[in-house]
TIMI-249694 format. One record per residue (C-alpha): residue in one letter; x, y, z. Coordinates in steps of 0.05 Angstrom, whole numbers, plus 32768, in hexadecimal, padded with zeros to 4 digits. Each point is the difference from the previous one (the first is absolute). Example, Ala and Ser with C-alpha at 12.3 -4.5 7.8 and 13.67 -1.06 7.14 Angstrom:
2
A80F67FA6809CS801B80457FF3
! end
This chain:
166
P8A88940A7CD3V7FBF7FEC7FF0H7FD780417FFFT7FB27FE67FFCQ7FD77FC8800EV7FD47FD87FCDK7FBB8011800DH7FC07FDD7FEBF7FB08011800AQ7FC27FDA7FE7V7FCD801F7FD8H7FCE7FDD800DD7FB07FF28006G7FE27FCF8031R7FB780177FFCF7FF37FF37FBFV7FC67FCF7FF3I80027FDB7FB7P7FB77FF07FEDP7FEF7FC27FE4G80097FF47FB9A802580467FF4P802F80087FBEH802480418014H7FF48015804FR8032803D800ES802A8007803FT802B80348011A802A801E8039T803680388008M8038800C8026T802580438011L8050800C8001K800C802F803BN804E800D7FF1D8021800B7FB7S800A7FB67FE6T80277FD67FD2G7FD77FC67FDDL801F7FBE8002G7FC67FDA7FE7M7FC27FD68008F7FD97FC48001S7FB57FEA7FFCH7FDA7FCB8023M7FBB7FE47FEAH7FE67FB98000V7FD97FD97FD0R7FCF80397FF0G803580367FF2K7FF7801A7FBFD802A803F7FFEM80278035802BV801680467FF3F8038802D802CS7FF980467FF4A801D803B8018L7FDA803F8015Y80328035800BP7FF380478029D7FFE80267FC6G7FC47FDB7FE0R802D7FD47FD5N7FE87FB77FF8E80317FCB7FDFV7FF37FB87FFBL80357FD98021L7FF47FBD7FEBA7FCA7FDC7FDEI7FEA7FAE8005P7FCE80007FCAN7FF97FB68005Y80107FE68049N80157FBB800FF80007FE08044D80337FCC7FE9W803280397FE5Q800E802E803BM803880267FF3N8024803E801CY800780457FD4R803D8031800CW8020803E7FE8A804580107FF0P802480138044G7FF48049800BS7FCB800F7FC5K7FC58009801EK7FF3803A8030F7FC0800F8026P7FF480468029A7FE37FFB803FG7FB180038001T80017FCD7FC1K7FCB7FCF7FFDI800E7FB97FF0Q7FBA7FE57FE1V7FF37FB87FECV7FBF7FF37FDDA7FEE7FB37FF4H7FCA7FD97FDCF7FDE7FBB8013D7FE77FD17FCFN7FC97FD7802BS7FDF7FE17FC8K7FF47FB67FDFF802E801D7FC8N803880008027P801F7FBE8001Y802A8005803CN7FC580178026P7FE77FC6803CD7FB7801A8004S7FDC80347FDAT7FC17FFD8027K802380138043E80058050801EV80547FFF8009R801E802F8037E804A80048017G80217FC58019Q803F7FD18006Q7FE97FC67FDBT80057FF97FB7H7FB37FFD7FFAE7FFC80468024E802680417FE1M803080318011M8015803F7FDEY8041801A8012G802F802F7FD8F80437FFF8022F802980407FF5F804A7FFE8017Y802D803F800DT8035802B8029D7FF3803D8026D802980377FE5T7FFE8025803BQ801D7FC28026K804880088015L80127FBB801FN805180077FFEV800C7FBA8016Q80417FDB7FF0V7FFB7FBA7FF5D80317FCC7FFCP7FFD7FEE7FAEK801E7FBB8010T7FCA7FEE8038G7FC680317FF0V800A8013804AE7FFA8047801AI80418016801BK7FF48025803FN802480368015A802280057FC3G802380438006A80197FF18049E80207FBE7FE7D802880207FC9A801980368035Q80147FC9802BA80247FD77FC5R802380437FEBR801D8008804A
! end
């Protein structure tokens, strides 16, 4: 049986404005876990001015923990980061914070134009600040039966089993 569904949210800042020539422009965003959860992993996404990104857990009891630090972000090398299954637990109310920096200076060899102000956008000459956080909700109890050969949900599994025993 499947008991929980994989979920994710985007810790995202879409309102940043990177000034022309800025070598270390900061952007930050936070999302809160509503229920006790098990962390699965993270994924960062920025464009060519992306410089670094740090994911942190801000726990309800006041503790802070760095979950992932990407000190030298590279647009050409985006990968996911995962914990061992079941190893990372978060209590309800934990805030997942992402802090990123952008390099809009002439010293960034990937920067298409350091004289331009940069905002969020879909194109590579624009920027993005997305920290994807993947988790399961520990309070969720789906109890869905799935056929292991097809991956299809078995409807009324209990009724079918009772019918087969007759």
